[in-house]
C-alpha positions as CSV (number, residue, x, y, z in Angstrom):
1,M,-1.1,-0.4,12.5
2,D,-1.8,1.1,8.7
3,V,-1.2,4.0,7.0
4,A,-3.4,6.5,4.4
5,L,-2.3,7.9,1.2
6,S,-3.2,10.9,-0.6
7,H,-6.6,10.5,-3.3
8,V,-3.4,11.6,-6.4
9,E,-0.4,9.0,-5.0
10,Y,-3.1,6.2,-4.1
11,G,-4.0,5.9,-7.6
12,T,-5.7,2.6,-8.4
13,A,-4.2,1.0,-4.8
14,D,-0.5,0.7,-6.7
15,A,0.9,0.5,-2.7
16,C,-0.9,-1.3,-0.5
17,G,0.1,-4.8,0.8
18,G,3.5,-2.7,0.8
19,Y,4.7,-1.3,4.5
20,L,6.7,1.7,5.7
21,D,9.4,2.6,8.1
22,V,8.1,6.1,9.3
23,E,10.0,8.4,11.7
24,G,8.9,10.9,14.3
25,P,10.0,12.8,16.9
26,D,9.3,10.0,19.4
27,G,10.0,7.0,17.5
28,S,9.3,4.9,14.6
29,V,6.2,2.4,13.5
30,R,6.1,-0.2,10.8
31,V,2.4,0.4,8.8
32,L,0.6,-1.7,6.4
33,I,-0.1,0.5,3.1
34,T,-4.5,-0.9,2.8
35,N,-6.3,2.8,1.6
36,Q,-6.4,6.5,0.9
37,C,-6.9,10.1,2.6
38,P,-8.9,11.4,-0.4
39,E,-9.0,14.9,2.1
40,C,-4.7,14.7,2.7
41,Q,-2.2,16.9,0.1
42,V,0.5,14.9,-1.9
43,G,2.8,14.3,1.0
44,H,0.9,13.7,3.6
45,I,0.5,10.2,5.3
46,D,-3.0,9.6,7.4
47,L,-2.0,7.1,10.5
48,S,-4.2,5.0,12.3
49,K,-4.6,6.4,15.7
50,Q,-2.2,3.7,17.2
51,A,0.5,4.0,15.0
52,F,0.3,8.1,15.4
53,G,1.0,7.3,18.8
54,R,3.9,5.8,18.9
55,I,5.7,8.1,17.0
56,G,4.1,11.6,18.3
57,P,1.4,13.2,20.4
58,V,-1.8,12.2,19.6
59,A,-2.7,15.7,20.8
60,A,-0.9,17.2,18.3
61,G,-3.0,16.0,15.5
62,Q,-0.3,16.8,12.5
63,I,3.5,15.9,13.5
64,P,6.5,16.2,10.7
65,V,8.1,12.6,9.6
66,S,10.6,10.3,6.9
67,Y,9.6,7.5,5.8
68,T,10.4,3.9,3.4
69,L,9.2,1.3,1.9
70,V,10.1,-2.3,3.7
71,P,11.2,-4.4,1.0
72,N,10.4,-8.1,1.7
73,P,9.4,-7.2,5.3
74,P,9.5,-10.7,7.1
75,L,6.1,-11.7,7.8
76,A,4.6,-14.6,10.0
77,Q,1.7,-16.3,7.6
78,T,2.2,-16.9,4.1
79,I,0.0,-15.2,1.5
80,A,-3.8,-16.0,1.3
81,L,-6.4,-15.0,-1.1
82,R,-10.2,-13.9,-1.0
83,V,-12.3,-13.7,-4.1
84,K,-14.7,-10.8,-3.6
85,S,-18.4,-10.9,-2.7
86,G,-20.6,-11.3,-6.1
87,S,-18.2,-13.0,-7.6
88,S,-18.9,-15.8,-10.6
89,R,-17.5,-17.9,-12.8
90,W,-18.8,-15.0,-15.4
91,W,-17.0,-12.4,-13.1
92,M,-14.4,-12.6,-10.5
93,Q,-12.7,-10.1,-8.4
94,I,-9.5,-11.5,-6.5
95,Q,-6.8,-9.7,-3.4
96,P,-3.8,-11.3,-2.3
97,L,-2.9,-10.9,1.4
98,D,0.3,-11.0,3.2
99,Q,2.0,-10.9,0.5
100,G,4.7,-8.5,1.9
101,N,5.6,-6.4,-1.1
102,P,3.1,-4.2,-3.4
103,I,2.0,-6.1,-6.3
104,A,2.7,-5.1,-10.0
105,S,0.6,-7.8,-11.7
106,F,-2.1,-10.9,-10.9
107,E,-2.3,-13.0,-14.2
108,L,-4.8,-16.1,-14.4
109,Q,-3.9,-18.8,-16.0
110,T,-5.7,-20.6,-18.7
111,G,-5.6,-23.0,-21.6
112,S,-3.3,-20.5,-24.2
113,G,-1.2,-18.6,-21.3
114,W,-1.5,-16.1,-18.5
115,R,-4.2,-13.6,-18.5
116,S,-3.2,-10.5,-16.5
117,L,-6.4,-9.3,-14.8
118,V,-7.9,-6.3,-14.1
119,H,-6.2,-3.8,-10.5
120,T,-9.6,-1.7,-9.4
121,D,-8.8,0.7,-7.1
122,D,-10.4,-1.2,-3.8
123,N,-7.5,-3.5,-4.1
124,F,-9.1,-6.2,-6.1
125,W,-7.7,-8.3,-9.6
126,M,-11.0,-7.9,-12.1
127,A,-11.6,-10.3,-14.6
128,E,-14.8,-10.3,-16.9
129,N,-15.7,-9.7,-20.6
130,P,-14.6,-13.2,-20.3
131,G,-15.2,-14.3,-16.7
132,P,-13.0,-17.2,-15.7
133,G,-14.3,-20.1,-15.3
134,D,-15.6,-22.2,-12.6
135,G,-12.7,-22.5,-11.1
136,P,-9.9,-23.9,-9.1
137,F,-7.8,-21.5,-10.5
138,T,-4.4,-21.4,-11.0
139,V,-2.1,-17.6,-10.2
140,R,0.2,-15.9,-11.0
141,I,1.3,-13.4,-8.1
142,T,4.2,-10.6,-8.9
143,D,5.8,-7.5,-7.0
144,I,7.6,-4.6,-7.8
145,F,10.7,-5.7,-7.3
146,G,9.9,-7.9,-9.9
147,Q,10.1,-11.7,-7.7
148,T,7.2,-14.0,-8.6
149,V,5.2,-17.1,-7.2
150,T,2.9,-19.1,-8.6
151,V,-0.4,-21.0,-6.8
152,G,-2.6,-23.5,-7.6
153,G,-6.2,-24.3,-6.3
154,V,-7.9,-21.6,-5.0
155,A,-11.3,-22.1,-5.3
156,L,-14.3,-19.6,-6.2
157,A,-15.2,-19.4,-2.9
158,V,-16.5,-15.7,-2.2
159,A,-15.9,-13.8,0.8
160,Q,-13.7,-16.5,2.0
161,V,-9.7,-16.2,2.9
162,Q,-7.9,-19.2,1.7
163,R,-4.1,-19.6,2.7
164,T,-2.0,-20.5,1.4
165,G,1.7,-21.8,1.6
166,A,3.6,-20.3,-0.8
167,R,5.8,-16.7,-0.3
168,L,7.0,-14.3,-3.0
169,Y,10.2,-14.6,-0.9
170,G,12.0,-16.7,1.6
171,D,10.7,-17.3,5.2
172,G,9.6,-14.4,5.9
173,G,11.9,-11.2,4.8
174,A,15.5,-14.6,3.9
175,A,15.6,-13.2,0.0
176,E,18.1,-10.7,-1.0
177,P,16.9,-7.0,-0.5
178,A,15.7,-5.1,-3.3
179,P,18.8,-2.6,-5.3
180,P,19.3,0.3,-3.3
181,P,17.7,3.4,-5.2
182,T,19.7,5.1,-8.0
183,E,19.1,8.6,-6.2
184,P,19.8,9.9,-3.5
185,P,17.3,11.1,-0.8
186,T,15.0,13.6,-1.2
187,T,14.3,16.6,2.2
188,A,12.1,19.0,2.3
189,P,10.8,21.0,5.0
190,P,8.0,19.1,7.5
191,T,4.9,20.5,5.6
192,T,2.5,21.8,8.6
193,A,3.9,23.7,11.3
194,P,3.3,22.5,15.5
195,P,0.2,23.3,16.2
196,T,0.3,26.4,19.1
197,T,-2.7,24.5,21.3
198,A,-3.8,20.4,20.8
199,A,-5.7,19.6,18.8
200,P,-8.8,17.2,18.4
201,A,-8.1,14.1,17.5
202,N,-9.4,14.4,13.8
203,V,-6.8,16.8,11.9
204,A,-7.6,17.8,9.0
205,P,-4.1,19.2,7.0
206,T,-4.3,23.3,7.4
207,T,-1.1,23.9,5.7
208,P,-0.2,22.3,1.9
209,P,2.7,20.7,1.8
210,T,5.8,22.4,0.4
211,S,7.8,20.5,-2.7
212,R,11.5,20.6,-4.0
213,A,12.0,21.0,-7.9
214,G,8.8,20.8,-8.3
215,S,7.4,17.4,-7.7
216,R,8.7,16.5,-4.4
217,A,6.0,16.8,-1.8
218,G,7.4,16.9,2.0
219,A,6.2,14.4,4.0
220,G,4.0,15.1,6.9
221,A,1.8,12.3,8.9
222,E,-1.3,13.7,10.5
223,L,-3.9,11.5,12.7
224,A,-6.7,9.3,10.6
225,S,-9.6,11.1,10.0
226,A,-12.8,10.6,7.9
227,R,-11.0,7.9,5.0
228,S,-12.0,6.7,1.9
229,E,-13.8,2.7,2.8
230,A,-11.9,1.5,-0.2
231,G,-10.8,-1.8,1.8
232,G,-7.2,-2.7,0.5
233,P,-5.5,-6.3,2.3
234,G,-6.4,-5.7,5.9
235,T,-9.5,-5.6,7.6
236,G,-9.0,-2.2,7.8
237,S,-10.4,1.2,7.5
238,T,-6.8,3.1,6.3
239,A,-4.5,3.1,4.4
240,V,-0.7,3.9,3.8
241,A,0.5,6.7,0.5
242,V,3.6,6.8,-1.3
243,A,5.2,9.9,-2.1
244,T,4.9,12.2,-5.1
245,L,3.2,12.0,-8.2
246,A,5.5,10.3,-10.4
247,V,4.7,7.9,-8.9
248,L,1.0,8.0,-10.3
249,A,2.6,8.3,-13.4
250,A,5.1,6.1,-14.8
251,G,3.7,2.9,-13.1
252,A,5.6,0.0,-11.0
253,A,9.1,0.5,-11.8
254,A,8.8,4.3,-10.4
255,L,6.6,3.3,-7.1
256,R,9.5,1.6,-6.3
257,R,11.4,3.6,-6.9
258,H,10.2,6.5,-5.0
259,L,9.5,4.5,-2.5
260,A,11.8,3.4,-2.1
261,R,13.3,6.3,-0.9
262,T,13.1,8.2,2.5
263,H,11.4,11.0,2.3
264,R,11.8,14.0,5.0
């Protein structure tokens, strides 16, 4: 139940770990942002087959949709952390799982304070030059809504999922929702016309998305096709995308503003 963004909008895995509610002709579905769709046009999202089937006929290949970021989605599990294979005291990449919202910063506690780690395009956070040391570590995670949690006792245990008792918000959705967007929803025509004949399962977009005011693309969904294996917070082969070029250009604040708005 996941979705991918276009390569341009995906940026450096900025939205990974967040959830979208996607509305289609036959219903709605909640999907996890886990990856990128390099061949997708801006404004197209690439859904897994199971998710696509919840909102439209799979044979259609492409359908018009609207989608909205879900602030503080209810989660069954607490945050987990995964240290990437190959990590050591000299170089480490670490990834949060089940955090609910996209992450704005991931910090490592040092003797003098907090060190911001570098976000990589496969959705890990990297410490090198200098490396992190032997651990155990204390990390601080901040999401795009400014919610922060600190987790201690993180081991340098490569390729293992370390489940913590921490959450960024409430006990699975009890926190106050994010403030409403300051801009009204954007509407635009569907990005692709319905096919005249049934399309095969994997169909790439044939019509560029339309846009309004030169910056906001119309939204459309397509069935999962050949995707990048960037490996986001799921076990995943697919990912979710966000809506406008401004997201990549303006950083976390713009990501919050644009993803919190419904696009049609």
